[in-house]
gemmi code that builds the backbone of each chain (N, CA, C; Angstrom):
import gemmi

chains = {
    "A": [
        ("UNK", (-13.907, -15.317, -1.226), (-12.838, -15.892, -2.059), (-13.383, -17.115, -2.793)),
        ("UNK", (-13.206, -17.185, -4.087), (-13.755, -18.289, -4.872), (-12.630, -19.100, -5.488)),
        ("UNK", (-12.855, -20.388, -5.526), (-11.835, -21.274, -6.091), (-12.077, -21.474, -7.575)),
        ("UNK", (-11.015, -21.603, -8.327), (-11.105, -21.864, -9.760), (-9.859, -22.621, -10.177)),
        ("UNK", (-9.844, -23.052, -11.426), (-8.645, -23.665, -11.972), (-8.192, -24.864, -11.137)),
        ("UNK", (-9.141, -25.798, -10.909), (-8.786, -27.000, -10.192), (-8.582, -26.784, -8.711)),
        ("UNK", (-9.110, -25.686, -8.161), (-8.975, -25.414, -6.738), (-7.639, -24.834, -6.365)),
        ("UNK", (-6.771, -24.627, -7.326), (-5.434, -24.136, -7.053), (-5.352, -22.624, -7.112)),
        ("UNK", (-6.100, -22.062, -8.058), (-6.080, -20.612, -8.265), (-7.277, -19.991, -7.570)),
        ("UNK", (-7.048, -19.006, -6.750), (-8.130, -18.354, -6.030), (-8.142, -16.878, -6.377)),
        ("UNK", (-9.333, -16.336, -6.496), (-9.453, -14.902, -6.658), (-10.022, -14.334, -5.384)),
        ("UNK", (-9.238, -13.513, -4.708), (-9.645, -13.013, -3.410), (-10.401, -11.705, -3.500)),
        ("UNK", (-11.045, -11.335, -2.402), (-11.666, -10.032, -2.320), (-10.578, -8.969, -2.437)),
        ("UNK", (-10.980, -7.811, -2.925), (-10.011, -6.732, -3.042), (-9.166, -6.832, -4.282)),
        ("UNK", (-9.511, -7.747, -5.196), (-8.802, -7.816, -6.469), (-7.504, -8.581, -6.447)),
        ("UNK", (-7.248, -9.327, -5.393), (-6.018, -10.116, -5.334), (-6.217, -11.468, -6.020)),
        ("UNK", (-5.214, -11.902, -6.753), (-5.194, -13.263, -7.278), (-4.276, -14.085, -6.389)),
        ("UNK", (-4.784, -15.199, -5.916), (-4.040, -16.022, -4.972), (-3.925, -17.435, -5.507)),
        ("UNK", (-2.721, -17.973, -5.500), (-2.492, -19.352, -5.920), (-1.817, -20.103, -4.776)),
        ("UNK", (-2.383, -21.259, -4.427), (-1.824, -22.078, -3.349), (-1.350, -23.399, -3.942)),
        ("UNK", (-0.034, -23.681, -3.799), (0.540, -24.849, -4.477), (1.387, -25.674, -3.495)),
        ("UNK", (0.968, -26.906, -3.191), (1.794, -27.774, -2.336), (3.069, -28.190, -3.069)),
        ("UNK", (4.186, -28.141, -2.373), (5.464, -28.518, -2.975), (6.065, -29.772, -2.363)),
        ("UNK", (5.281, -30.442, -1.520), (5.783, -31.659, -0.887), (6.526, -31.351, 0.392)),
        ("UNK", (6.654, -32.365, 1.226), (7.348, -32.229, 2.506), (6.751, -31.131, 3.379)),
        ("UNK", (5.455, -30.901, 3.231), (4.784, -29.923, 4.091), (5.031, -28.479, 3.718)),
        ("UNK", (5.676, -28.250, 2.572), (5.935, -26.878, 2.126), (4.856, -26.464, 1.120)),
        ("UNK", (4.254, -25.325, 1.369), (3.217, -24.810, 0.481), (3.635, -23.424, -0.019)),
        ("UNK", (3.555, -23.248, -1.345), (3.869, -21.940, -1.916), (2.573, -21.180, -2.160)),
        ("UNK", (2.499, -19.994, -1.606), (1.344, -19.119, -1.828), (1.817, -17.947, -2.688)),
        ("UNK", (1.247, -17.831, -3.882), (1.609, -16.747, -4.796), (0.485, -15.717, -4.821)),
        ("UNK", (0.877, -14.466, -4.690), (-0.100, -13.373, -4.666), (0.187, -12.442, -5.842)),
        ("UNK", (-0.868, -12.046, -6.556), (-0.746, -11.029, -7.599), (-1.780, -9.929, -7.331)),
        ("UNK", (-1.350, -8.692, -7.477), (-2.272, -7.575, -7.279), (-1.659, -6.503, -6.403)),
        ("UNK", (-2.499, -5.697, -5.794), (-2.054, -4.597, -4.946), (-2.607, -4.817, -3.538)),
        ("UNK", (-1.743, -4.743, -2.542), (-2.161, -4.985, -1.161), (-2.212, -3.654, -0.418)),
        ("UNK", (-3.427, -3.233, -0.114), (-3.665, -1.995, 0.628), (-4.822, -2.252, 1.591)),
        ("UNK", (-5.333, -1.236, 2.287), (-6.412, -1.524, 3.249), (-7.639, -2.183, 2.627)),
        ("UNK", (-7.833, -2.019, 1.330), (-8.976, -2.635, 0.663), (-8.794, -4.143, 0.495)),
        ("UNK", (-7.565, -4.598, 0.387), (-7.315, -6.010, 0.094), (-6.513, -6.725, 1.180)),
        ("UNK", (-6.106, -6.000, 2.234), (-5.214, -6.602, 3.239), (-5.874, -7.784, 3.950)),
        ("UNK", (-7.184, -7.679, 4.208), (-7.860, -8.800, 4.884), (-7.854, -10.059, 4.009)),
        ("UNK", (-8.067, -9.860, 2.702), (-8.057, -11.006, 1.786), (-6.671, -11.642, 1.745)),
        ("UNK", (-5.647, -10.808, 1.833), (-4.258, -11.289, 1.856), (-4.034, -12.157, 3.103)),
        ("UNK", (-4.442, -11.642, 4.270), (-4.264, -12.401, 5.516), (-5.069, -13.697, 5.476)),
        ("UNK", (-6.306, -13.613, 4.950), (-7.147, -14.814, 4.858), (-6.495, -15.881, 3.988)),
        ("UNK", (-5.857, -15.450, 2.901), (-5.220, -16.401, 1.988), (-4.102, -17.169, 2.687)),
        ("UNK", (-3.346, -16.462, 3.519), (-2.254, -17.126, 4.234), (-2.788, -18.144, 5.231)),
        ("UNK", (-3.820, -17.748, 5.961), (-4.379, -18.672, 6.950), (-5.062, -19.844, 6.269)),
        ("UNK", (-5.700, -19.583, 5.125), (-6.357, -20.661, 4.383), (-5.330, -21.677, 3.903)),
        ("UNK", (-4.196, -21.178, 3.464), (-3.139, -22.087, 3.002), (-2.658, -22.966, 4.142)),
        ("UNK", (-2.558, -22.369, 5.322), (-2.049, -23.125, 6.464), (-3.039, -24.194, 6.915)),
        ("UNK", (-4.342, -23.893, 6.783), (-5.347, -24.829, 7.286), (-5.813, -25.830, 6.229)),
        ("UNK", (-5.649, -25.474, 4.935), (-6.129, -26.372, 3.883), (-5.225, -27.589, 3.718)),
        ("UNK", (-4.026, -27.483, 4.184), (-3.108, -28.620, 4.132), (-2.316, -28.616, 5.436)),
        ("UNK", (-1.657, -29.707, 5.687), (-0.886, -29.793, 6.922), (0.475, -29.159, 6.678)),
        ("UNK", (0.478, -27.834, 6.640), (1.693, -27.128, 6.221), (2.669, -26.950, 7.375)),
        ("UNK", (3.907, -27.330, 7.152), (4.959, -27.038, 8.115), (5.613, -25.705, 7.782)),
        ("UNK", (5.563, -25.367, 6.497), (6.170, -24.100, 6.070), (5.370, -23.510, 4.910)),
        ("UNK", (5.180, -22.206, 4.947), (4.552, -21.502, 3.834), (5.588, -20.568, 3.223)),
        ("UNK", (5.815, -20.773, 1.920), (6.674, -19.866, 1.165), (5.782, -18.887, 0.425)),
        ("UNK", (6.039, -17.626, 0.626), (5.185, -16.595, 0.050), (5.879, -15.982, -1.165)),
        ("UNK", (5.219, -16.083, -2.310), (5.753, -15.505, -3.550), (5.015, -14.184, -3.806)),
        ("UNK", (5.725, -13.079, -3.604), (5.126, -11.753, -3.772), (5.669, -11.047, -5.017)),
        ("UNK", (6.191, -11.843, -5.970), (6.748, -11.238, -7.190), (5.681, -10.531, -8.012)),
        ("UNK", (4.432, -10.962, -7.866), (3.356, -10.354, -8.649), (2.614, -9.242, -7.920)),
        ("UNK", (3.157, -8.813, -6.801), (2.513, -7.725, -6.034), (3.116, -6.393, -6.484)),
        ("UNK", (2.319, -5.605, -7.178), (2.829, -4.337, -7.716), (2.834, -3.227, -6.679)),
        ("UNK", (2.102, -3.438, -5.586), (2.043, -2.407, -4.554), (1.699, -3.050, -3.218)),
        ("UNK", (2.366, -2.597, -2.163), (1.986, -3.002, -0.806), (2.318, -1.864, 0.146)),
        ("UNK", (1.417, -1.574, 1.080), (1.659, -0.509, 2.045), (1.700, -1.092, 3.463)),
        ("UNK", (1.618, -0.223, 4.475), (1.775, -0.708, 5.847), (0.631, -1.624, 6.271)),
        ("UNK", (-0.539, -1.510, 5.628), (-1.631, -2.431, 5.972), (-1.256, -3.852, 5.559)),
        ("UNK", (-0.556, -3.979, 4.440), (-0.074, -5.288, 4.013), (0.978, -5.832, 4.964)),
        ("UNK", (1.834, -4.935, 5.443), (2.849, -5.355, 6.419), (2.199, -5.863, 7.705)),
        ("UNK", (1.195, -5.103, 8.163), (0.511, -5.523, 9.392), (-0.145, -6.887, 9.195)),
        ("UNK", (-0.781, -7.083, 8.040), (-1.405, -8.376, 7.755), (-0.355, -9.490, 7.741)),
        ("UNK", (0.792, -9.173, 7.170), (1.889, -10.152, 7.094), (2.381, -10.519, 8.494)),
        ("UNK", (2.549, -9.504, 9.344), (3.055, -9.746, 10.694), (2.036, -10.520, 11.532)),
        ("UNK", (0.752, -10.137, 11.441), (-0.278, -10.832, 12.217), (-0.404, -12.278, 11.746)),
        ("UNK", (-0.435, -12.461, 10.421), (-0.540, -13.823, 9.888), (0.684, -14.642, 10.276)),
        ("UNK", (1.851, -14.009, 10.241), (3.083, -14.708, 10.617), (3.024, -15.192, 12.057)),
        ("UNK", (2.505, -14.338, 12.947), (2.382, -14.733, 14.353), (1.369, -15.868, 14.514)),
        ("UNK", (0.230, -15.751, 13.802), (-0.788, -16.807, 13.871), (-0.230, -18.140, 13.385)),
        ("UNK", (0.508, -18.079, 12.282), (1.063, -19.310, 11.716), (2.095, -19.916, 12.651)),
        ("UNK", (2.895, -19.061, 13.283), (3.896, -19.565, 14.224), (3.226, -20.312, 15.372)),
        ("UNK", (2.090, -19.765, 15.851), (1.351, -20.441, 16.928), (0.834, -21.811, 16.483)),
        ("UNK", (0.548, -21.936, 15.172), (0.078, -23.223, 14.636), (1.245, -24.150, 14.303)),
        ("UNK", (2.459, -23.666, 14.484), (3.627, -24.475, 14.166), (4.031, -24.411, 12.708)),
        ("UNK", (3.550, -23.397, 12.003), (3.877, -23.230, 10.584), (4.824, -22.054, 10.409)),
        ("UNK", (5.901, -22.280, 9.678), (6.875, -21.219, 9.448), (6.511, -20.455, 8.184)),
        ("UNK", (6.620, -19.122, 8.249), (6.309, -18.284, 7.090), (7.582, -17.603, 6.599)),
        ("UNK", (7.859, -17.766, 5.304), (8.998, -17.072, 4.713), (8.579, -16.496, 3.366)),
        ("UNK", (9.386, -15.583, 2.864), (9.101, -14.976, 1.557), (10.164, -15.454, 0.583)),
        ("UNK", (9.718, -16.086, -0.507), (10.682, -16.652, -1.450), (10.970, -15.710, -2.628)),
        ("UNK", (10.007, -14.875, -2.993), (10.220, -13.936, -4.107), (9.469, -12.645, -3.808)),
        ("UNK", (10.055, -11.524, -4.221), (9.387, -10.226, -4.035), (9.533, -9.379, -5.288)),
        ("UNK", (8.590, -8.477, -5.482), (8.722, -7.447, -6.514), (9.575, -6.312, -5.931)),
        ("UNK", (10.012, -5.403, -6.777), (10.824, -4.288, -6.281), (10.068, -3.403, -5.289)),
        ("UNK", (8.774, -3.064, -5.560), (8.066, -2.252, -4.555), (7.956, -2.931, -3.191)),
        ("UNK", (7.758, -4.250, -3.184), (7.668, -4.952, -1.903), (9.028, -4.999, -1.226)),
        ("UNK", (10.081, -5.239, -2.015), (11.432, -5.250, -1.444), (11.746, -3.899, -0.799)),
        ("UNK", (11.411, -2.842, -1.522), (11.659, -1.494, -1.009), (10.927, -1.277, 0.326)),
        ("UNK", (9.664, -1.696, 0.376), (8.874, -1.521, 1.598), (9.488, -2.303, 2.761)),
        ("UNK", (9.883, -3.537, 2.521), (10.455, -4.363, 3.586), (11.797, -3.801, 4.057)),
        ("UNK", (12.561, -3.230, 3.140), (13.846, -2.648, 3.532), (13.637, -1.359, 4.318)),
        ("UNK", (12.692, -0.530, 3.870), (12.401, 0.728, 4.580), (12.031, 0.447, 6.032)),
        ("UNK", (11.255, -0.602, 6.240), (10.721, -0.890, 7.571), (11.557, -1.923, 8.335)),
        ("UNK", (12.729, -2.266, 7.787), (13.652, -3.183, 8.468), (13.044, -4.560, 8.735)),
        ("UNK", (12.185, -5.022, 7.826), (11.550, -6.326, 8.019), (12.049, -7.387, 7.042)),
        ("UNK", (12.988, -7.017, 6.179), (13.450, -7.959, 5.155), (14.078, -9.202, 5.795)),
        ("UNK", (14.861, -9.007, 6.847), (15.528, -10.155, 7.471), (14.545, -11.059, 8.206)),
        ("UNK", (13.499, -10.457, 8.755), (12.533, -11.249, 9.525), (11.886, -12.335, 8.675)),
        ("UNK", (11.691, -12.037, 7.368), (11.012, -13.006, 6.507), (11.988, -13.661, 5.512)),
        ("UNK", (13.271, -13.555, 5.799), (14.282, -14.207, 4.946), (14.125, -13.815, 3.478)),
        ("UNK", (13.910, -12.549, 3.224), (13.722, -12.100, 1.843), (15.017, -12.296, 1.057)),
        ("UNK", (14.942, -12.988, -0.101), (16.145, -13.215, -0.906), (16.701, -11.897, -1.427)),
        ("UNK", (18.036, -11.810, -1.488), (18.680, -10.575, -1.941), (18.922, -10.612, -3.442)),
    ],
    "B": [
        ("UNK", (-17.486, 10.960, -7.953), (-16.115, 11.439, -8.069), (-16.081, 12.628, -9.014)),
        ("UNK", (-15.373, 13.662, -8.653), (-15.211, 14.816, -9.532), (-13.734, 15.132, -9.649)),
        ("UNK", (-13.373, 15.769, -10.759), (-11.970, 16.140, -10.965), (-11.903, 17.490, -11.647)),
        ("UNK", (-10.915, 18.276, -11.283), (-10.682, 19.562, -11.907), (-9.200, 19.684, -12.191)),
        ("UNK", (-8.875, 20.410, -13.244), (-7.472, 20.620, -13.567), (-7.190, 22.073, -13.868)),
        ("UNK", (-5.944, 22.481, -13.661), (-5.567, 23.857, -13.920), (-4.073, 23.882, -14.247)),
        ("UNK", (-3.703, 24.615, -15.270), (-2.292, 24.762, -15.614), (-1.969, 26.246, -15.706)),
        ("UNK", (-1.201, 26.730, -14.737), (-0.819, 28.140, -14.711), (0.658, 28.236, -14.375)),
        ("UNK", (1.337, 29.107, -15.087), (2.735, 29.410, -14.780), (3.547, 28.144, -14.531)),
        ("UNK", (3.464, 27.208, -15.468), (4.230, 25.961, -15.409), (3.852, 25.050, -14.248)),
        ("UNK", (2.753, 25.326, -13.584), (2.303, 24.457, -12.497), (1.064, 23.700, -12.937)),
        ("UNK", (1.147, 22.375, -12.855), (-0.031, 21.561, -13.089), (-0.717, 21.336, -11.752)),
        ("UNK", (-1.997, 21.649, -11.701), (-2.763, 21.431, -10.474), (-4.010, 20.622, -10.810)),
        ("UNK", (-4.160, 19.507, -10.150), (-5.322, 18.652, -10.380), (-5.990, 18.371, -9.042)),
        ("UNK", (-7.287, 18.570, -8.991), (-8.046, 18.254, -7.787), (-9.016, 17.115, -8.088)),
        ("UNK", (-9.081, 16.183, -7.179), (-9.974, 15.034, -7.336), (-10.749, 14.852, -6.024)),
        ("UNK", (-12.037, 14.658, -6.156), (-12.878, 14.427, -4.982), (-13.435, 13.007, -5.065)),
        ("UNK", (-13.113, 12.194, -4.076), (-13.560, 10.796, -4.094), (-14.211, 10.449, -2.756)),
        ("UNK", (-15.061, 9.445, -2.723), (-15.565, 8.964, -1.432), (-14.400, 8.519, -0.543)),
        ("UNK", (-14.514, 8.801, 0.733), (-13.462, 8.383, 1.675), (-13.631, 6.901, 1.976)),
        ("UNK", (-13.196, 6.108, 1.037), (-13.377, 4.660, 1.093), (-12.116, 4.009, 0.533)),
        ("UNK", (-11.699, 2.918, 1.161), (-10.457, 2.260, 0.738), (-10.503, 1.790, -0.715)),
        ("UNK", (-11.699, 1.633, -1.255), (-11.802, 1.220, -2.664), (-11.174, 2.244, -3.599)),
        ("UNK", (-11.050, 3.496, -3.158), (-10.557, 4.549, -4.034), (-9.082, 4.877, -3.805)),
        ("UNK", (-8.422, 4.121, -2.949), (-7.001, 4.364, -2.707), (-6.186, 4.173, -3.984)),
        ("UNK", (-6.559, 3.174, -4.748), (-5.799, 2.886, -5.967), (-5.876, 4.064, -6.930)),
        ("UNK", (-7.048, 4.659, -7.011), (-7.212, 5.803, -7.896), (-6.303, 6.955, -7.460)),
        ("UNK", (-6.229, 7.206, -6.144), (-5.354, 8.270, -5.635), (-3.904, 8.002, -6.007)),
        ("UNK", (-3.493, 6.741, -5.928), (-2.106, 6.383, -6.257), (-1.851, 6.512, -7.756)),
        ("UNK", (-2.809, 6.066, -8.551), (-2.635, 6.129, -10.006), (-2.509, 7.573, -10.475)),
        ("UNK", (-3.327, 8.460, -9.918), (-3.254, 9.871, -10.313), (-1.886, 10.445, -9.969)),
        ("UNK", (-1.385, 10.125, -8.787), (-0.068, 10.620, -8.381), (1.008, 10.107, -9.334)),
        ("UNK", (0.936, 8.828, -9.633), (1.942, 8.206, -10.495), (1.902, 8.802, -11.902)),
        ("UNK", (0.699, 9.014, -12.430), (0.567, 9.535, -13.794), (1.095, 10.961, -13.896)),
        ("UNK", (0.750, 11.801, -12.932), (1.195, 13.197, -12.970), (2.707, 13.299, -12.773)),
        ("UNK", (3.239, 12.521, -11.860), (4.679, 12.574, -11.600), (5.469, 11.982, -12.772)),
        ("UNK", (4.935, 10.955, -13.393), (5.613, 10.376, -14.559), (5.687, 11.396, -15.682)),
        ("UNK", (4.618, 12.125, -15.863), (4.584, 13.156, -16.895), (5.599, 14.257, -16.610)),
        ("UNK", (5.926, 14.453, -15.335), (6.882, 15.499, -14.942), (8.312, 14.987, -14.920)),
        ("UNK", (8.530, 13.742, -15.307), (9.889, 13.227, -15.439), (10.438, 12.513, -14.228)),
        ("UNK", (9.599, 12.186, -13.260), (10.073, 11.431, -12.098), (10.495, 10.023, -12.546)),
        ("UNK", (11.501, 9.469, -11.888), (11.983, 8.134, -12.240), (11.008, 7.064, -11.737)),
        ("UNK", (11.196, 5.846, -12.215), (10.341, 4.739, -11.786), (10.423, 4.548, -10.270)),
        ("UNK", (11.641, 4.646, -9.724), (11.792, 4.482, -8.278), (11.068, 5.600, -7.526)),
        ("UNK", (11.162, 6.820, -8.052), (10.471, 7.942, -7.405), (8.952, 7.780, -7.497)),
        ("UNK", (8.488, 7.246, -8.610), (7.044, 7.002, -8.750), (6.570, 5.970, -7.732)),
        ("UNK", (7.350, 4.918, -7.557), (6.992, 3.902, -6.555), (6.937, 4.526, -5.159)),
        ("UNK", (7.906, 5.390, -4.857), (7.914, 6.054, -3.548), (6.688, 6.947, -3.379)),
        ("UNK", (6.346, 7.679, -4.425), (5.176, 8.563, -4.341), (3.887, 7.765, -4.158)),
        ("UNK", (3.769, 6.692, -4.896), (2.566, 5.855, -4.755), (2.434, 5.366, -3.320)),
        ("UNK", (3.556, 4.951, -2.758), (3.542, 4.432, -1.391), (3.132, 5.523, -0.401)),
        ("UNK", (3.739, 6.695, -0.522), (3.443, 7.783, 0.421), (1.999, 8.280, 0.267)),
        ("UNK", (1.556, 8.448, -0.964), (0.186, 8.931, -1.209), (-0.836, 7.926, -0.674)),
        ("UNK", (-0.616, 6.657, -0.945), (-1.534, 5.638, -0.454), (-1.584, 5.592, 1.065)),
        ("UNK", (-0.418, 5.709, 1.664), (-0.345, 5.660, 3.132), (-1.075, 6.856, 3.751)),
        ("UNK", (-0.858, 8.038, 3.198), (-1.498, 9.252, 3.723), (-3.027, 9.153, 3.594)),
        ("UNK", (-3.485, 8.748, 2.437), (-4.935, 8.646, 2.218), (-5.554, 7.586, 3.134)),
        ("UNK", (-4.869, 6.487, 3.326), (-5.398, 5.426, 4.187), (-5.572, 5.923, 5.618)),
        ("UNK", (-4.613, 6.707, 6.104), (-4.718, 7.253, 7.459), (-5.929, 8.171, 7.594)),
        ("UNK", (-6.133, 9.024, 6.594), (-7.255, 9.962, 6.643), (-8.596, 9.223, 6.560)),
        ("UNK", (-8.666, 8.244, 5.681), (-9.920, 7.485, 5.524), (-10.281, 6.758, 6.816)),
        ("UNK", (-9.255, 6.198, 7.450), (-9.493, 5.457, 8.689), (-10.110, 6.348, 9.775)),
        ("UNK", (-9.768, 7.636, 9.754), (-10.240, 8.566, 10.797), (-11.442, 9.380, 10.346)),
        ("UNK", (-12.056, 9.013, 9.225), (-13.170, 9.815, 8.700), (-14.508, 9.170, 9.039)),
        ("UNK", (-15.552, 9.979, 9.148), (-16.883, 9.406, 9.367), (-17.399, 8.752, 8.083)),
        ("UNK", (-18.427, 7.939, 8.226), (-19.013, 7.274, 7.051), (-19.557, 8.303, 6.068)),
        ("UNK", (-19.505, 7.957, 4.804), (-20.082, 8.764, 3.722), (-19.416, 10.133, 3.569)),
        ("UNK", (-18.200, 10.271, 4.015), (-17.510, 11.550, 3.815), (-16.691, 11.479, 2.525)),
        ("UNK", (-16.107, 12.613, 2.170), (-15.344, 12.697, 0.927), (-13.897, 13.081, 1.203)),
        ("UNK", (-13.055, 12.593, 0.348), (-11.618, 12.852, 0.450), (-11.220, 13.756, -0.722)),
        ("UNK", (-10.670, 14.918, -0.385), (-10.259, 15.853, -1.433), (-8.751, 15.726, -1.666)),
        ("UNK", (-8.387, 15.410, -2.895), (-6.985, 15.196, -3.258), (-6.532, 16.325, -4.171)),
        ("UNK", (-5.418, 16.956, -3.836), (-4.885, 18.023, -4.673), (-3.433, 17.698, -5.029)),
        ("UNK", (-3.167, 17.652, -6.321), (-1.828, 17.347, -6.825), (-1.284, 18.588, -7.529)),
        ("UNK", (-0.083, 19.017, -7.143), (0.563, 20.148, -7.801), (1.963, 19.725, -8.225)),
        ("UNK", (2.270, 19.963, -9.488), (3.591, 19.607, -9.995), (4.205, 20.833, -10.668)),
        ("UNK", (5.419, 21.195, -10.241), (6.097, 22.356, -10.809), (7.600, 22.111, -10.759)),
        ("UNK", (8.230, 22.124, -11.933), (9.692, 22.016, -12.034), (10.250, 20.865, -11.195)),
        ("UNK", (9.662, 19.710, -11.350), (10.170, 18.545, -10.638), (9.782, 18.484, -9.177)),
        ("UNK", (8.968, 19.409, -8.743), (8.498, 19.382, -7.354), (7.052, 18.892, -7.340)),
        ("UNK", (6.822, 17.842, -6.605), (5.486, 17.250, -6.514), (4.935, 17.525, -5.121)),
        ("UNK", (3.783, 18.172, -5.086), (3.140, 18.440, -3.787), (1.754, 17.820, -3.794)),
        ("UNK", (1.479, 17.087, -2.771), (0.190, 16.388, -2.664), (-0.479, 16.769, -1.354)),
        ("UNK", (-1.742, 17.158, -1.441), (-2.522, 17.451, -0.239), (-3.780, 16.590, -0.255)),
        ("UNK", (-4.056, 15.950, 0.848), (-5.292, 15.184, 1.015), (-5.997, 15.721, 2.247)),
        ("UNK", (-7.293, 15.979, 2.120), (-8.055, 16.513, 3.247), (-9.365, 15.766, 3.373)),
        ("UNK", (-9.791, 15.567, 4.602), (-10.967, 14.729, 4.844), (-11.605, 15.128, 6.176)),
        ("UNK", (-12.930, 15.109, 6.275), (-13.562, 15.355, 7.573), (-13.077, 14.337, 8.597)),
        ("UNK", (-13.065, 14.767, 9.861), (-12.601, 13.876, 10.928), (-13.788, 13.348, 11.717)),
        ("UNK", (-13.711, 12.100, 12.130), (-14.746, 11.548, 12.997), (-14.483, 12.011, 14.423)),
        ("UNK", (-15.377, 11.675, 15.316), (-15.206, 12.102, 16.707), (-13.999, 11.449, 17.370)),
        ("UNK", (-13.691, 10.249, 16.911), (-12.526, 9.568, 17.475), (-11.264, 10.304, 17.052)),
        ("UNK", (-10.321, 10.369, 17.953), (-9.077, 11.039, 17.589), (-8.332, 10.210, 16.556)),
        ("UNK", (-7.568, 10.880, 15.742), (-6.856, 10.202, 14.662), (-5.704, 9.376, 15.231)),
        ("UNK", (-5.577, 8.180, 14.684), (-4.448, 7.341, 15.070), (-3.155, 8.015, 14.630)),
        ("UNK", (-2.200, 8.094, 15.508), (-0.921, 8.678, 15.122), (-0.189, 7.765, 14.163)),
        ("UNK", (0.911, 8.254, 13.639), (1.697, 7.438, 12.724), (2.356, 6.314, 13.503)),
        ("UNK", (2.159, 5.083, 13.067), (2.905, 4.000, 13.695), (4.313, 3.985, 13.112)),
        ("UNK", (5.149, 3.117, 13.652), (6.564, 3.155, 13.255), (6.733, 2.840, 11.770)),
        ("UNK", (5.896, 1.939, 11.249), (6.017, 1.589, 9.831), (5.643, 2.775, 8.947)),
        ("UNK", (4.538, 3.437, 9.274), (4.104, 4.588, 8.475), (5.138, 5.707, 8.554)),
        ("UNK", (5.660, 5.952, 9.756), (6.664, 7.013, 9.908), (7.911, 6.693, 9.088)),
        ("UNK", (8.317, 5.436, 9.097), (9.495, 5.029, 8.316), (9.241, 5.197, 6.826)),
        ("UNK", (8.026, 4.893, 6.398), (7.672, 5.018, 4.977), (7.742, 6.482, 4.538)),
        ("UNK", (7.144, 7.376, 5.302), (7.171, 8.792, 4.914), (8.611, 9.328, 4.926)),
        ("UNK", (9.360, 8.959, 5.948), (10.733, 9.465, 6.053), (11.583, 9.020, 4.862)),
        ("UNK", (11.305, 7.828, 4.348), (12.137, 7.275, 3.279), (11.663, 7.661, 1.879)),
        ("UNK", (10.401, 8.025, 1.746), (9.857, 8.173, 0.389), (9.637, 9.614, -0.059)),
        ("UNK", (9.474, 10.545, 0.879), (9.230, 11.942, 0.475), (10.223, 12.867, 1.186)),
        ("UNK", (10.349, 14.086, 0.666), (11.289, 15.040, 1.259), (10.683, 15.737, 2.475)),
        ("UNK", (9.385, 15.902, 2.461), (8.739, 16.578, 3.583), (7.309, 16.058, 3.713)),
        ("UNK", (6.814, 15.995, 4.929), (5.419, 15.613, 5.130), (4.899, 16.248, 6.409)),
        ("UNK", (3.597, 16.496, 6.427), (2.987, 17.094, 7.614), (1.551, 16.613, 7.728)),
        ("UNK", (1.157, 16.329, 8.938), (-0.210, 15.911, 9.226), (-0.863, 16.971, 10.093)),
        ("UNK", (-1.996, 17.488, 9.625), (-2.745, 18.466, 10.407), (-3.953, 17.772, 10.996)),
        ("UNK", (-3.979, 17.686, 12.298), (-5.026, 16.951, 13.000), (-5.920, 17.968, 13.705)),
        ("UNK", (-6.998, 18.395, 13.041), (-7.904, 19.399, 13.603), (-9.180, 18.723, 14.096)),
        ("UNK", (-9.981, 19.407, 14.921), (-11.177, 18.752, 15.479), (-12.160, 18.261, 14.415)),
        ("UNK", (-12.337, 19.026, 13.348), (-13.365, 18.649, 12.369), (-12.812, 18.110, 11.059)),
        ("UNK", (-11.542, 18.296, 10.827), (-10.977, 17.781, 9.579), (-9.492, 17.472, 9.764)),
        ("UNK", (-9.028, 16.544, 8.962), (-7.617, 16.170, 8.964), (-7.045, 16.413, 7.574)),
        ("UNK", (-5.774, 16.733, 7.517), (-5.138, 16.944, 6.215), (-3.709, 16.435, 6.251)),
        ("UNK", (-3.261, 15.966, 5.101), (-1.906, 15.457, 4.969), (-1.250, 16.164, 3.789)),
        ("UNK", (-0.031, 16.644, 3.981), (0.715, 17.266, 2.884), (2.015, 16.499, 2.686)),
        ("UNK", (2.292, 16.158, 1.437), (3.533, 15.476, 1.073), (4.253, 16.291, 0.014)),
        ("UNK", (5.565, 16.354, 0.105), (6.357, 17.052, -0.912), (7.514, 16.154, -1.330)),
        ("UNK", (7.684, 16.020, -2.640), (8.839, 15.266, -3.143), (9.441, 15.993, -4.336)),
        ("UNK", (10.741, 16.131, -4.317), (11.464, 16.764, -5.416), (12.156, 15.677, -6.232)),
        ("UNK", (11.981, 15.746, -7.536), (12.651, 14.767, -8.390), (14.156, 15.002, -8.367)),
        ("UNK", (14.908, 13.925, -8.179), (16.370, 14.050, -8.151), (16.897, 14.541, -9.491)),
        ("UNK", (16.248, 14.130, -10.569), (16.711, 14.530, -11.901), (16.603, 16.039, -12.091)),
        ("UNK", (15.563, 16.648, -11.536), (15.381, 18.088, -11.660), (16.356, 18.848, -10.786)),
        ("UNK", (16.758, 18.227, -9.695), (17.627, 18.909, -8.746), (19.073, 18.941, -9.149)),
        ("UNK", (19.454, 18.174, -10.208), (20.861, 18.103, -10.599), (21.119, 18.947, -11.825)),
    ],
}
model = gemmi.Model(1)
for chain_id, residues in chains.items():
    chain = gemmi.Chain(chain_id)
    for i, (resn, *xyz) in enumerate(residues, 1):
        res = gemmi.Residue()
        res.name, res.seqid = resn, gemmi.SeqId(i, " ")
        for name, pos in zip(("N", "CA", "C"), xyz):
            atom = gemmi.Atom()
            atom.name, atom.element = name, gemmi.Element(name[0])
            atom.pos, atom.b_iso = gemmi.Position(*pos), 0.0
            res.add_atom(atom)
        chain.add_residue(res)
    model.add_chain(chain)
structure = gemmi.Structure()
structure.add_model(model)
structure.setup_entities()
């Protein structure tokens, strides 16, 4: 994963674009653009953990509006990262989703777990 | 990667052979989406097909030996989309469908079947366009 654009914009392995933006009060917004599948799921999980460790984050808000595709590998990465972050005392929530991601979270009954906006 | 196409009796059939590698999952999804879009599937149905096709291919790739190939066959006829993916199997037994994968297939396609044989695995998905059915 390489940093660009003032260290804020990251391009991850697997073709994901990742942006990490502090919003104050320990809240960090992580925005992901691209497709999350087994080829990019590790980069997705790494981005979440990097956000948690790069700043003293109490909460990570995940913006998935730019994710055009996500499958069960992305869900697994989300769940594992969520558990890891919880152990570090960081709360993970989803602030925005694309329609394909919303559909996936609803199919798998995980929308409520991440407070997905309706 | 190789591809073949055939159009007979109103059936479009396209075969694609790709390395069994996660890098090619996107290509499998794009082909499904393009063929189904051409057949009049709605945007929501295309999203469902992409999800199911990607999930099926990922399962097969995970259970395949290194340097093997994944054969993808797409058939579209009168709003009926049939997808078959076949791949050599490694010695390890194939991981069964976890609850998320099972929920995805149940919600996105009309029928699905996984054939788990000693030397090869195959996945078949069928989806009928709602627009064609009305």
